[in-house]
gemmi code that builds the backbone of each chain (N, CA, C; Angstrom):
import gemmi

chains = {
    "A": [
        ("UNK", (83.221, 82.113, 111.199), (82.928, 83.137, 110.199), (84.000, 83.132, 109.097)),
        ("UNK", (83.557, 83.465, 107.893), (84.495, 83.488, 106.768), (84.932, 84.936, 106.509)),
        ("UNK", (86.234, 85.177, 106.657), (86.759, 86.535, 106.512), (87.542, 86.705, 105.211)),
        ("UNK", (87.408, 87.877, 104.614), (88.339, 88.324, 103.581), (89.114, 89.487, 104.164)),
        ("UNK", (90.375, 89.610, 103.783), (91.204, 90.691, 104.313), (91.805, 91.480, 103.153)),
        ("UNK", (91.698, 92.791, 103.243), (92.298, 93.671, 102.240), (93.392, 94.504, 102.906)),
        ("UNK", (94.596, 94.440, 102.347), (95.737, 95.203, 102.876), (96.108, 96.276, 101.850)),
        ("UNK", (95.974, 97.542, 102.234), (96.155, 98.646, 101.286), (97.442, 99.443, 101.471)),
        ("UNK", (98.265, 99.063, 102.430), (99.492, 99.829, 102.673), (100.715, 98.910, 102.688)),
        ("UNK", (101.863, 99.486, 102.367), (103.095, 98.720, 102.312), (103.620, 98.366, 103.697)),
        ("UNK", (104.628, 97.480, 103.743), (105.183, 97.061, 105.025), (106.078, 98.135, 105.635)),
        ("UNK", (106.169, 98.136, 106.970), (107.076, 99.013, 107.744), (106.677, 100.487, 107.713)),
        ("UNK", (106.403, 101.042, 106.535), (105.969, 102.431, 106.427), (104.700, 102.677, 107.246)),
        ("UNK", (103.827, 101.666, 107.273), (102.486, 101.817, 107.811), (102.136, 100.567, 108.617)),
        ("UNK", (101.309, 100.725, 109.629), (100.985, 99.581, 110.486), (99.928, 98.655, 109.894)),
        ("UNK", (99.307, 99.054, 108.777), (98.160, 98.299, 108.252), (98.462, 96.815, 108.064)),
        ("UNK", (99.631, 96.514, 107.490), (99.969, 95.119, 107.233), (100.178, 94.348, 108.541)),
        ("UNK", (100.805, 94.980, 109.526), (100.976, 94.351, 110.847), (99.615, 94.033, 111.465)),
        ("UNK", (98.721, 95.033, 111.424), (97.397, 94.853, 112.030), (96.628, 93.746, 111.319)),
        ("UNK", (96.726, 93.724, 109.985), (96.027, 92.706, 109.208), (96.555, 91.313, 109.561)),
        ("UNK", (97.889, 91.216, 109.683), (98.506, 89.933, 110.028), (98.041, 89.460, 111.406)),
        ("UNK", (98.067, 90.365, 112.373), (97.673, 89.996, 113.740), (96.193, 89.629, 113.800)),
        ("UNK", (95.392, 90.353, 113.005), (93.960, 90.029, 112.930), (93.765, 88.632, 112.344)),
        ("UNK", (94.475, 88.352, 111.244), (94.344, 87.047, 110.583), (94.748, 85.926, 111.537)),
        ("UNK", (95.864, 86.142, 112.230), (96.361, 85.121, 113.164), (95.346, 84.870, 114.278)),
        ("UNK", (94.794, 85.946, 114.825), (93.813, 85.826, 115.909), (92.537, 85.142, 115.425)),
        ("UNK", (92.101, 85.498, 114.219), (90.878, 84.899, 113.672), (91.057, 83.397, 113.460)),
        ("UNK", (92.220, 83.027, 112.903), (92.501, 81.604, 112.670), (92.577, 80.848, 113.998)),
        ("UNK", (93.181, 81.477, 115.009), (93.310, 80.838, 116.326), (91.937, 80.586, 116.951)),
        ("UNK", (90.975, 81.440, 116.597), (89.606, 81.282, 117.119), (88.779, 80.328, 116.257)),
        ("UNK", (89.406, 79.749, 115.237), (88.702, 78.783, 114.405), (87.953, 79.370, 113.223)),
        ("UNK", (88.160, 80.665, 112.936), (87.519, 81.271, 111.767), (88.290, 80.919, 110.500)),
        ("UNK", (87.630, 81.152, 109.374), (88.249, 80.870, 108.082), (88.703, 82.184, 107.445)),
        ("UNK", (89.893, 82.166, 106.846), (90.334, 83.305, 106.034), (90.224, 82.864, 104.573)),
        ("UNK", (89.261, 83.424, 103.885), (89.011, 83.032, 102.488), (90.133, 83.518, 101.576)),
        ("UNK", (90.591, 84.735, 101.835), (91.636, 85.298, 100.978), (92.219, 86.548, 101.634)),
        ("UNK", (93.515, 86.768, 101.418), (94.132, 88.047, 101.781), (94.501, 88.720, 100.466)),
        ("UNK", (93.964, 89.924, 100.250), (94.209, 90.620, 98.984), (95.061, 91.848, 99.247)),
        ("UNK", (96.118, 92.016, 98.465), (97.050, 93.133, 98.636), (96.864, 94.123, 97.495)),
        ("UNK", (96.548, 95.365, 97.887), (96.229, 96.393, 96.885), (96.981, 97.686, 97.216)),
        ("UNK", (96.922, 98.658, 96.316), (97.691, 99.901, 96.496), (99.150, 99.525, 96.826)),
        ("UNK", (99.787, 100.306, 97.738), (101.157, 99.960, 98.130), (101.229, 98.641, 98.906)),
        ("UNK", (100.087, 98.091, 99.263), (100.064, 96.796, 99.949), (100.741, 95.691, 99.152)),
        ("UNK", (100.849, 95.879, 97.820), (101.513, 94.861, 96.992), (102.971, 94.671, 97.417)),
        ("UNK", (103.558, 95.701, 98.027), (104.968, 95.594, 98.445), (105.179, 94.600, 99.584)),
        ("UNK", (104.104, 94.168, 100.217), (104.206, 93.128, 101.241), (104.622, 91.783, 100.658)),
        ("UNK", (104.611, 91.669, 99.338), (104.895, 90.386, 98.702), (106.321, 90.298, 98.148)),
        ("UNK", (107.166, 91.304, 98.427), (108.516, 91.254, 97.856), (109.400, 90.247, 98.589)),
        ("UNK", (109.908, 89.282, 97.814), (110.794, 88.280, 98.421), (112.181, 88.849, 98.671)),
        ("UNK", (112.440, 90.063, 98.225), (113.761, 90.677, 98.409), (113.817, 91.561, 99.660)),
        ("UNK", (112.760, 91.556, 100.431), (112.696, 92.378, 101.646), (113.726, 91.916, 102.676)),
        ("UNK", (114.535, 92.851, 103.170), (115.551, 92.503, 104.181), (115.495, 93.517, 105.336)),
        ("UNK", (114.666, 93.251, 106.332), (114.614, 94.146, 107.489), (115.798, 93.893, 108.416)),
        ("UNK", (116.120, 94.813, 109.333), (117.176, 94.554, 110.322), (116.889, 93.260, 111.082)),
        ("UNK", (117.948, 92.568, 111.503), (117.808, 91.226, 112.078), (116.957, 91.206, 113.345)),
        ("UNK", (116.918, 92.334, 114.075), (116.149, 92.321, 115.321), (114.708, 92.794, 115.133)),
        ("UNK", (114.294, 92.965, 113.880), (112.919, 93.401, 113.622), (112.102, 92.240, 113.061)),
        ("UNK", (110.788, 92.369, 113.114), (109.893, 91.379, 112.503), (110.114, 91.354, 111.002)),
        ("UNK", (109.977, 90.174, 110.382), (110.076, 90.076, 108.925), (108.656, 89.957, 108.385)),
        ("UNK", (108.109, 91.071, 107.932), (106.686, 91.122, 107.594), (106.343, 90.167, 106.448)),
        ("UNK", (107.193, 90.105, 105.436), (106.903, 89.258, 104.275), (106.955, 87.781, 104.663)),
        ("UNK", (108.047, 87.391, 105.321), (108.184, 85.987, 105.706), (107.121, 85.559, 106.717)),
        ("UNK", (106.712, 86.522, 107.547), (105.690, 86.227, 108.549), (104.353, 85.914, 107.875)),
        ("UNK", (103.981, 86.718, 106.866), (102.777, 86.415, 106.070), (102.917, 85.049, 105.402)),
        ("UNK", (104.093, 84.810, 104.818), (104.312, 83.565, 104.076), (104.183, 82.361, 105.000)),
        ("UNK", (104.738, 82.466, 106.215), (104.679, 81.349, 107.163), (103.231, 81.080, 107.574)),
        ("UNK", (102.483, 82.147, 107.816), (101.072, 81.986, 108.200), (100.283, 81.350, 107.055)),
        ("UNK", (100.588, 81.802, 105.844), (99.891, 81.270, 104.671), (100.214, 79.797, 104.465)),
        ("UNK", (101.492, 79.452, 104.633), (101.883, 78.056, 104.419), (101.242, 77.158, 105.474)),
        ("UNK", (101.195, 77.653, 106.716), (100.633, 76.843, 107.804), (99.133, 76.618, 107.622)),
        ("UNK", (98.430, 77.655, 107.161), (96.968, 77.581, 107.088), (96.451, 77.509, 105.662)),
        ("UNK", (97.334, 77.298, 104.706), (96.944, 77.229, 103.293), (96.139, 78.480, 102.884)),
        ("UNK", (96.640, 79.641, 103.268), (95.951, 80.890, 102.932), (96.164, 81.252, 101.471)),
        ("UNK", (95.138, 81.810, 100.868), (95.236, 82.315, 99.505), (95.618, 83.796, 99.582)),
        ("UNK", (96.863, 84.110, 99.256), (97.339, 85.499, 99.317), (97.531, 86.025, 97.904)),
        ("UNK", (96.744, 87.034, 97.553), (96.698, 87.519, 96.171), (97.190, 88.962, 96.090)),
        ("UNK", (98.061, 89.197, 95.128), (98.593, 90.530, 94.871), (97.920, 91.075, 93.611)),
        ("UNK", (97.369, 92.273, 93.688), (96.706, 92.866, 92.523), (97.722, 93.117, 91.409)),
        ("UNK", (97.437, 92.579, 90.235), (98.405, 92.666, 89.143), (98.588, 94.101, 88.656)),
        ("UNK", (97.497, 94.854, 88.559), (97.614, 96.226, 88.040), (98.417, 97.099, 89.004)),
        ("UNK", (98.117, 96.970, 90.311), (98.844, 97.741, 91.316), (100.298, 97.294, 91.383)),
        ("UNK", (100.539, 95.986, 91.202), (101.898, 95.444, 91.268), (102.737, 95.922, 90.082)),
        ("UNK", (102.136, 95.895, 88.896), (102.885, 96.272, 87.690), (103.399, 97.697, 87.766)),
        ("UNK", (102.532, 98.608, 88.218), (102.970, 100.002, 88.218), (103.983, 100.277, 89.323)),
        ("UNK", (104.148, 99.300, 90.248), (105.130, 99.475, 91.321), (106.353, 98.556, 91.162)),
        ("UNK", (106.477, 97.947, 89.996), (107.659, 97.115, 89.743), (107.685, 95.807, 90.502)),
        ("UNK", (106.502, 95.267, 90.786), (106.413, 93.974, 91.456), (105.943, 92.948, 90.434)),
        ("UNK", (106.709, 91.881, 90.236), (106.244, 90.862, 89.293), (106.766, 89.482, 89.624)),
        ("UNK", (105.990, 88.487, 89.227), (106.434, 87.111, 89.404), (107.172, 86.673, 88.142)),
        ("UNK", (107.631, 85.429, 88.155), (108.454, 84.906, 87.069), (107.743, 84.995, 85.708)),
        ("UNK", (106.492, 84.549, 85.681), (105.713, 84.561, 84.432), (105.566, 85.967, 83.871)),
        ("UNK", (105.169, 86.875, 84.766), (104.917, 88.254, 84.359), (106.222, 88.907, 83.904)),
        ("UNK", (107.308, 88.581, 84.587), (108.621, 89.115, 84.243), (109.008, 88.729, 82.818)),
        ("UNK", (108.788, 87.467, 82.496), (109.103, 86.980, 81.140), (108.213, 87.670, 80.115)),
        ("UNK", (106.928, 87.791, 80.457), (105.961, 88.390, 79.546), (106.315, 89.849, 79.253)),
        ("UNK", (106.849, 90.535, 80.275), (107.175, 91.950, 80.126), (108.610, 92.159, 79.632)),
        ("UNK", (109.344, 91.055, 79.412), (110.716, 91.164, 78.948), (111.652, 91.768, 79.981)),
        ("UNK", (111.398, 91.488, 81.255), (112.256, 91.992, 82.340), (113.277, 90.920, 82.726)),
        ("UNK", (114.322, 91.354, 83.447), (115.396, 90.403, 83.759), (115.327, 89.888, 85.208)),
        ("UNK", (114.253, 90.184, 85.904), (114.156, 89.729, 87.295), (112.697, 89.621, 87.726)),
        ("UNK", (112.477, 88.906, 88.805), (111.147, 88.860, 89.418), (111.337, 88.973, 90.922)),
        ("UNK", (110.295, 89.378, 91.623), (110.467, 89.634, 93.055), (109.289, 89.237, 93.932)),
        ("UNK", (108.326, 88.509, 93.408), (107.183, 88.111, 94.232), (107.520, 86.824, 94.999)),
        ("UNK", (107.310, 86.848, 96.284), (107.542, 85.672, 97.137), (106.610, 84.533, 96.695)),
        ("UNK", (107.102, 83.294, 96.647), (106.280, 82.181, 96.127), (105.012, 81.883, 96.930)),
        ("UNK", (104.896, 82.392, 98.144), (103.665, 82.157, 98.918), (102.526, 83.075, 98.482)),
        ("UNK", (102.843, 84.040, 97.621), (101.834, 84.957, 97.099), (101.589, 84.614, 95.634)),
        ("UNK", (100.414, 84.988, 95.129), (100.172, 84.847, 93.694), (99.607, 86.160, 93.165)),
        ("UNK", (99.823, 86.367, 91.873), (99.363, 87.595, 91.225), (98.061, 87.311, 90.498)),
        ("UNK", (97.091, 88.192, 90.676), (95.841, 88.041, 89.933), (95.115, 89.383, 89.856)),
        ("UNK", (93.905, 89.343, 89.318), (93.182, 90.590, 89.051), (92.292, 91.035, 90.197)),
        ("UNK", (91.745, 92.238, 90.044), (90.868, 92.827, 91.053), (89.575, 92.046, 91.242)),
        ("UNK", (89.238, 91.226, 90.260), (88.047, 90.384, 90.394), (88.138, 89.497, 91.626)),
        ("UNK", (89.383, 89.154, 92.002), (89.596, 88.307, 93.181), (89.202, 89.041, 94.465)),
        ("UNK", (89.332, 90.360, 94.450), (88.910, 91.158, 95.608), (87.387, 91.231, 95.671)),
        ("UNK", (86.778, 91.490, 94.515), (85.318, 91.558, 94.469), (84.726, 90.203, 94.850)),
        ("UNK", (85.343, 89.124, 94.360), (84.872, 87.783, 94.696), (84.944, 87.549, 96.210)),
        ("UNK", (86.025, 88.036, 96.841), (86.145, 87.892, 98.296), (85.010, 88.632, 98.994)),
        ("UNK", (84.654, 89.814, 98.474), (83.534, 90.564, 99.038), (82.225, 89.794, 98.934)),
        ("UNK", (82.065, 89.092, 97.811), (80.829, 88.342, 97.587), (80.791, 87.081, 98.462)),
        ("UNK", (81.927, 86.396, 98.545), (81.968, 85.089, 99.206), (82.046, 85.167, 100.731)),
        ("UNK", (82.653, 86.230, 101.260), (82.945, 86.256, 102.693), (81.788, 86.845, 103.506)),
        ("UNK", (81.735, 86.427, 104.770), (80.779, 87.052, 105.687), (81.207, 88.484, 106.001)),
        ("UNK", (82.513, 88.686, 106.080), (83.043, 90.021, 106.358), (84.308, 90.249, 105.527)),
        ("UNK", (84.386, 91.433, 104.913), (85.620, 91.842, 104.257), (86.214, 92.965, 105.113)),
        ("UNK", (87.395, 92.720, 105.665), (87.978, 93.693, 106.601), (89.105, 94.433, 105.895)),
        ("UNK", (89.009, 95.769, 105.875), (89.970, 96.600, 105.158), (91.000, 97.173, 106.115)),
        ("UNK", (92.279, 96.978, 105.796), (93.360, 97.562, 106.586), (94.103, 98.584, 105.720)),
        ("UNK", (94.003, 99.862, 106.096), (94.630, 100.884, 105.269), (94.765, 102.183, 106.031)),
        ("UNK", (95.018, 103.246, 105.276), (95.254, 104.534, 105.917), (93.927, 105.254, 106.136)),
    ],
    "B": [
        ("UNK", (90.991, 98.655, 81.944), (91.435, 97.568, 82.824), (92.338, 96.616, 82.056)),
        ("UNK", (93.504, 96.389, 82.570), (94.429, 95.528, 81.852), (94.263, 94.065, 82.249)),
        ("UNK", (93.775, 93.819, 83.458), (93.715, 92.432, 83.924), (92.519, 91.698, 83.339)),
        ("UNK", (92.639, 90.404, 83.310), (91.555, 89.598, 82.775), (90.401, 89.572, 83.762)),
        ("UNK", (89.227, 89.430, 83.213), (88.047, 89.346, 84.065), (87.992, 87.968, 84.707)),
        ("UNK", (87.676, 87.927, 85.979), (87.539, 86.643, 86.650), (86.136, 86.087, 86.396)),
        ("UNK", (85.969, 84.828, 86.732), (84.680, 84.200, 86.458), (83.570, 84.850, 87.285)),
        ("UNK", (82.411, 84.832, 86.745), (81.255, 85.422, 87.413), (80.828, 84.547, 88.580)),
        ("UNK", (80.298, 85.193, 89.618), (79.759, 84.435, 90.732), (78.367, 83.936, 90.368)),
        ("UNK", (77.923, 82.912, 91.090), (76.638, 82.293, 90.778), (75.437, 83.118, 91.208)),
        ("UNK", (75.310, 84.323, 90.676), (74.103, 85.110, 90.883), (73.994, 85.844, 92.198)),
        ("UNK", (75.000, 85.737, 93.078), (74.928, 86.462, 94.349), (75.123, 87.954, 94.098)),
        ("UNK", (74.172, 88.750, 94.564), (74.322, 90.200, 94.441), (74.393, 90.808, 95.835)),
        ("UNK", (75.500, 91.455, 96.111), (75.671, 92.107, 97.405), (75.737, 93.616, 97.213)),
        ("UNK", (75.466, 94.305, 98.307), (75.557, 95.763, 98.282), (76.998, 96.176, 98.627)),
        ("UNK", (77.687, 96.709, 97.631), (79.057, 97.186, 97.801), (79.053, 98.719, 97.881)),
        ("UNK", (79.712, 99.254, 98.892), (79.909, 100.699, 98.922), (81.397, 101.025, 98.931)),
        ("UNK", (81.782, 101.915, 98.039), (83.167, 102.379, 97.994), (83.219, 103.769, 98.606)),
        ("UNK", (83.967, 103.903, 99.674), (84.040, 105.173, 100.388), (85.332, 105.889, 99.992)),
        ("UNK", (85.175, 107.006, 99.318), (86.336, 107.763, 98.822), (86.598, 108.943, 99.746)),
        ("UNK", (87.752, 108.922, 100.393), (88.042, 109.923, 101.430), (89.215, 110.832, 101.075)),
        ("UNK", (89.900, 110.546, 99.950), (91.154, 111.262, 99.654), (91.007, 112.156, 98.431)),
        ("UNK", (91.774, 113.233, 98.403), (91.804, 114.104, 97.230), (92.284, 113.306, 96.015)),
        ("UNK", (91.880, 113.732, 94.794), (92.110, 112.886, 93.622), (93.569, 112.664, 93.223)),
        ("UNK", (94.441, 113.662, 93.387), (95.776, 113.489, 92.806), (96.956, 113.488, 93.792)),
        ("UNK", (96.733, 113.798, 95.059), (97.858, 113.783, 95.997), (98.364, 112.378, 96.275)),
        ("UNK", (97.469, 111.409, 96.192), (97.810, 109.997, 96.377), (97.067, 109.199, 95.317)),
        ("UNK", (97.381, 107.917, 95.228), (96.785, 107.108, 94.155), (95.470, 106.448, 94.573)),
        ("UNK", (95.017, 106.686, 95.817), (93.829, 105.978, 96.318), (92.611, 106.157, 95.414)),
        ("UNK", (92.352, 107.394, 94.978), (91.141, 107.659, 94.201), (91.156, 106.897, 92.876)),
        ("UNK", (92.281, 106.938, 92.192), (92.401, 106.254, 90.895), (92.237, 104.744, 91.063)),
        ("UNK", (92.939, 104.178, 92.051), (92.858, 102.718, 92.209), (91.513, 102.281, 92.785)),
        ("UNK", (90.838, 103.176, 93.507), (89.473, 102.883, 93.956), (88.549, 102.743, 92.753)),
        ("UNK", (88.692, 103.670, 91.799), (87.863, 103.620, 90.587), (88.066, 102.313, 89.828)),
        ("UNK", (89.294, 101.796, 89.855), (89.567, 100.545, 89.146), (88.763, 99.396, 89.766)),
        ("UNK", (88.660, 99.367, 91.095), (87.854, 98.314, 91.737), (86.368, 98.532, 91.473)),
        ("UNK", (85.944, 99.792, 91.478), (84.541, 100.104, 91.221), (84.108, 99.534, 89.865)),
        ("UNK", (84.943, 99.742, 88.859), (84.587, 99.278, 87.516), (84.554, 97.754, 87.455)),
        ("UNK", (85.483, 97.097, 88.151), (85.475, 95.632, 88.173), (84.227, 95.100, 88.881)),
        ("UNK", (83.845, 95.763, 89.981), (82.672, 95.290, 90.720), (81.410, 95.423, 89.873)),
        ("UNK", (81.391, 96.437, 89.009), (80.246, 96.592, 88.110), (80.191, 95.421, 87.134)),
        ("UNK", (81.368, 94.964, 86.694), (81.422, 93.819, 85.784), (80.875, 92.558, 86.463)),
        ("UNK", (80.955, 92.499, 87.786), (80.414, 91.372, 88.545), (78.925, 91.561, 88.848)),
        ("UNK", (78.357, 92.621, 88.308), (76.935, 92.919, 88.455), (76.499, 92.981, 89.910)),
        ("UNK", (77.286, 93.686, 90.712), (76.926, 93.898, 92.112), (76.155, 95.204, 92.264)),
        ("UNK", (75.511, 95.363, 93.416), (74.762, 96.591, 93.709), (75.743, 97.609, 94.301)),
        ("UNK", (76.260, 98.476, 93.426), (77.386, 99.334, 93.808), (76.937, 100.764, 94.115)),
        ("UNK", (77.445, 101.312, 95.193), (77.285, 102.743, 95.445), (78.629, 103.348, 95.846)),
        ("UNK", (78.730, 104.652, 95.612), (79.961, 105.370, 95.944), (79.647, 106.473, 96.946)),
        ("UNK", (80.504, 106.595, 97.939), (80.365, 107.680, 98.900), (81.594, 108.568, 98.806)),
        ("UNK", (81.374, 109.872, 98.912), (82.481, 110.830, 98.875), (82.439, 111.643, 100.158)),
        ("UNK", (83.475, 111.504, 100.955), (83.539, 112.217, 102.233), (84.929, 112.825, 102.407)),
        ("UNK", (85.035, 113.762, 103.345), (86.296, 114.463, 103.605), (86.864, 115.013, 102.283)),
        ("UNK", (88.191, 114.911, 102.068), (88.776, 115.428, 100.826), (88.317, 114.640, 99.594)),
        ("UNK", (87.654, 113.515, 99.801), (87.125, 112.727, 98.679), (86.158, 113.517, 97.816)),
        ("UNK", (85.511, 114.551, 98.382), (84.568, 115.348, 97.591), (85.288, 116.081, 96.453)),
        ("UNK", (86.573, 116.347, 96.619), (87.338, 117.018, 95.546), (87.442, 116.151, 94.281)),
        ("UNK", (87.254, 114.830, 94.420), (87.355, 113.951, 93.253), (86.333, 114.319, 92.182)),
        ("UNK", (85.204, 114.902, 92.596), (84.112, 115.179, 91.663), (84.070, 116.624, 91.185)),
        ("UNK", (85.103, 117.403, 91.484), (85.103, 118.824, 91.112), (85.176, 119.026, 89.605)),
        ("UNK", (84.425, 120.013, 89.138), (84.537, 120.453, 87.741), (85.878, 121.160, 87.526)),
        ("UNK", (86.316, 121.157, 86.285), (87.435, 122.009, 85.892), (88.803, 121.592, 86.394)),
        ("UNK", (88.951, 120.319, 86.741), (90.271, 119.862, 87.174), (91.186, 119.778, 85.954)),
        ("UNK", (92.347, 120.374, 86.059), (93.327, 120.345, 84.970), (94.638, 119.812, 85.521)),
        ("UNK", (95.056, 118.638, 85.025), (96.238, 117.982, 85.584), (97.492, 118.210, 84.740)),
        ("UNK", (97.397, 119.080, 83.738), (98.539, 119.290, 82.828), (99.836, 119.606, 83.589)),
        ("UNK", (99.710, 120.467, 84.585), (100.899, 120.935, 85.281), (101.559, 119.912, 86.184)),
        ("UNK", (100.858, 118.835, 86.504), (101.455, 117.834, 87.405), (101.811, 116.541, 86.671)),
        ("UNK", (101.658, 116.568, 85.337), (102.034, 115.416, 84.516), (101.368, 114.127, 84.945)),
        ("UNK", (100.111, 114.234, 85.367), (99.320, 113.037, 85.678), (98.107, 113.014, 84.780)),
        ("UNK", (97.676, 111.803, 84.430), (96.509, 111.646, 83.584), (95.262, 111.995, 84.398)),
        ("UNK", (94.393, 112.813, 83.846), (93.139, 113.123, 84.528), (92.156, 111.976, 84.351)),
        ("UNK", (91.547, 111.564, 85.443), (90.532, 110.504, 85.326), (89.138, 111.017, 85.680)),
        ("UNK", (88.966, 112.340, 85.653), (87.666, 112.926, 86.014), (86.545, 112.390, 85.132)),
        ("UNK", (86.853, 112.159, 83.851), (85.787, 111.722, 82.944), (85.278, 110.319, 83.283)),
        ("UNK", (86.081, 109.555, 84.018), (85.637, 108.209, 84.412), (84.389, 108.278, 85.295)),
        ("UNK", (84.305, 109.314, 86.156), (83.118, 109.445, 87.012), (81.866, 109.663, 86.165)),
        ("UNK", (82.044, 110.391, 85.035), (80.912, 110.617, 84.131), (80.494, 109.320, 83.448)),
        ("UNK", (81.454, 108.408, 83.277), (81.178, 107.161, 82.565), (80.511, 106.115, 83.457)),
        ("UNK", (80.484, 106.356, 84.747), (79.953, 105.344, 85.680), (78.509, 104.967, 85.364)),
        ("UNK", (77.746, 105.979, 84.905), (76.347, 105.742, 84.568), (76.216, 104.605, 83.557)),
        ("UNK", (77.155, 104.557, 82.623), (77.148, 103.516, 81.610), (77.395, 102.121, 82.163)),
        ("UNK", (77.933, 102.073, 83.377), (78.141, 100.793, 84.061), (77.015, 100.523, 85.063)),
        ("UNK", (75.933, 101.268, 84.953), (74.807, 101.166, 85.895), (75.205, 101.509, 87.326)),
        ("UNK", (76.193, 102.354, 87.466), (76.543, 102.853, 88.800), (76.008, 104.277, 88.904)),
        ("UNK", (74.878, 104.402, 89.580), (74.182, 105.691, 89.622), (73.991, 106.208, 91.032)),
        ("UNK", (74.403, 105.404, 92.024), (74.230, 105.834, 93.413), (75.514, 106.482, 93.921)),
        ("UNK", (75.552, 107.792, 93.790), (76.705, 108.561, 94.263), (76.253, 109.467, 95.405)),
        ("UNK", (76.829, 109.255, 96.570), (76.431, 110.033, 97.748), (77.592, 110.917, 98.188)),
        ("UNK", (77.271, 112.176, 98.425), (78.301, 113.109, 98.874), (77.924, 113.659, 100.241)),
        ("UNK", (78.876, 113.657, 101.135), (78.648, 114.125, 102.498), (78.533, 115.656, 102.528)),
        ("UNK", (77.382, 116.124, 103.034), (77.096, 117.562, 103.017), (78.130, 118.368, 103.806)),
        ("UNK", (78.444, 117.887, 105.012), (79.382, 118.636, 105.863), (80.760, 118.761, 105.215)),
        ("UNK", (81.191, 117.698, 104.517), (82.491, 117.745, 103.841), (82.495, 118.798, 102.740)),
        ("UNK", (81.352, 118.890, 102.017), (81.245, 119.909, 100.958), (81.266, 121.311, 101.558)),
        ("UNK", (80.454, 121.498, 102.586), (80.337, 122.831, 103.180), (81.664, 123.291, 103.774)),
        ("UNK", (82.361, 122.382, 104.409), (83.640, 122.737, 105.041), (84.658, 123.203, 104.006)),
        ("UNK", (84.464, 122.748, 102.758), (85.403, 123.091, 101.684), (84.831, 124.144, 100.730)),
        ("UNK", (83.679, 124.706, 101.045), (83.077, 125.739, 100.204), (82.630, 125.239, 98.846)),
        ("UNK", (82.228, 123.972, 98.787), (81.821, 123.372, 97.506), (80.303, 123.222, 97.491)),
        ("UNK", (79.688, 123.546, 96.329), (78.247, 123.300, 96.204), (78.030, 122.263, 95.104)),
        ("UNK", (76.802, 121.784, 94.997), (76.485, 120.752, 94.009), (76.808, 121.209, 92.592)),
        ("UNK", (76.684, 122.531, 92.342), (76.962, 123.076, 91.009), (78.431, 122.915, 90.618)),
        ("UNK", (79.292, 122.720, 91.596), (80.727, 122.576, 91.317), (81.105, 121.164, 90.886)),
        ("UNK", (80.134, 120.238, 90.916), (80.466, 118.831, 90.683), (80.156, 118.398, 89.250)),
        ("UNK", (80.938, 117.449, 88.729), (80.807, 117.048, 87.319), (79.703, 116.030, 87.081)),
        ("UNK", (79.154, 115.449, 88.130), (78.092, 114.439, 87.967), (76.940, 114.742, 88.922)),
        ("UNK", (75.794, 114.138, 88.638), (74.656, 114.267, 89.547), (74.892, 113.380, 90.756)),
        ("UNK", (74.686, 113.956, 91.918), (74.910, 113.197, 93.153), (73.732, 113.428, 94.101)),
        ("UNK", (73.677, 112.605, 95.124), (72.766, 112.851, 96.232), (73.586, 113.385, 97.389)),
        ("UNK", (73.248, 114.577, 97.828), (73.954, 115.146, 98.975), (73.235, 114.694, 100.244)),
        ("UNK", (73.987, 114.096, 101.156), (73.367, 113.527, 102.362), (74.084, 114.023, 103.618)),
        ("UNK", (73.380, 113.982, 104.718), (73.982, 114.362, 106.001), (74.841, 113.215, 106.521)),
        ("UNK", (75.638, 113.492, 107.521), (76.489, 112.446, 108.100), (75.632, 111.304, 108.647)),
        ("UNK", (74.495, 111.652, 109.247), (73.610, 110.625, 109.804), (73.034, 109.749, 108.694)),
        ("UNK", (72.641, 110.409, 107.570), (72.112, 109.632, 106.438), (73.199, 108.745, 105.829)),
        ("UNK", (74.412, 109.283, 105.773), (75.533, 108.489, 105.254), (75.768, 107.268, 106.146)),
        ("UNK", (75.675, 107.467, 107.446), (75.858, 106.347, 108.376), (74.807, 105.266, 108.136)),
        ("UNK", (73.550, 105.717, 107.903), (72.484, 104.748, 107.621), (72.777, 103.980, 106.340)),
        ("UNK", (73.242, 104.692, 105.311), (73.566, 104.053, 104.030), (74.670, 103.010, 104.208)),
        ("UNK", (75.677, 103.376, 104.989), (76.781, 102.435, 105.230), (76.281, 101.200, 105.977)),
        ("UNK", (75.368, 101.443, 106.881), (74.817, 100.358, 107.691), (74.049, 99.344, 106.841)),
        ("UNK", (73.501, 99.805, 105.713), (72.731, 98.922, 104.827), (73.616, 98.029, 103.968)),
        ("UNK", (74.913, 98.316, 103.914), (75.787, 97.627, 102.959), (76.205, 96.235, 103.443)),
        ("UNK", (76.521, 95.371, 102.490), (77.152, 94.088, 102.819), (78.665, 94.249, 102.882)),
        ("UNK", (79.207, 95.053, 101.983), (80.657, 95.226, 101.894), (80.973, 96.722, 101.775)),
        ("UNK", (81.813, 97.206, 102.660), (82.236, 98.608, 102.597), (83.747, 98.649, 102.389)),
        ("UNK", (84.165, 99.216, 101.270), (85.591, 99.353, 100.990), (85.954, 100.819, 101.102)),
        ("UNK", (86.912, 101.106, 101.935), (87.259, 102.493, 102.231), (88.636, 102.811, 101.666)),
        ("UNK", (88.669, 103.835, 100.812), (89.937, 104.217, 100.187), (90.220, 105.692, 100.438)),
    ],
}
model = gemmi.Model(1)
for chain_id, residues in chains.items():
    chain = gemmi.Chain(chain_id)
    for i, (resn, *xyz) in enumerate(residues, 1):
        res = gemmi.Residue()
        res.name, res.seqid = resn, gemmi.SeqId(i, " ")
        for name, pos in zip(("N", "CA", "C"), xyz):
            atom = gemmi.Atom()
            atom.name, atom.element = name, gemmi.Element(name[0])
            atom.pos, atom.b_iso = gemmi.Position(*pos), 0.0
            res.add_atom(atom)
        chain.add_residue(res)
    model.add_chain(chain)
structure = gemmi.Structure()
structure.add_model(model)
structure.setup_entities()
């Protein structure tokens, strides 16, 4: 089955991202396809490359990145939600005249159309949120 | 919408339902839900909106956000018709529990029972819950 995943909550504050990650891992292990993981609302904070959790805790951002790199997952951060929360990649940072960027390279920034497209293309779109 | 429109899909039309469960201004869910709704309309999908629990407050007449320094987006619900989004369903029990009647709402809606809402959800291809 072809799955799309929507993550609507930030890391650590809420379990949504953990549950989405575990779901994605389990689905891939069963041979299913993950068409796209889309990060929306505070979920965009899952893409910060500056995240530093305590050493004995799970690293939610790096864990997503490792799964994505292993399975060539398309992980998309909503640009509108990211902008209003101070999340930007190198290109966007330059465009906005900012002096830093913070999006992990395993994620990419794009529009909400990518979420709607996932809804159209996938057999199931699974929402993880509050 | 600030983001660029993504390419259109090859004629696939799916039934999308957006389930709005949160009050309009305590959190950003309602506003960011509307942003996806408008994008999905641009993709010419079969879109419906459901309002349940505190989500029914999103459609209240006479909302004034001056005192909380937030932009009111109530008029966006009135504009949905222009995007061919005319299927708005409101959960009867949620309205009654909050002392709200249809006359209190800024747009024409269909008031449905929980059982009817369940049937409507069951008919959908994609259900996004915010």
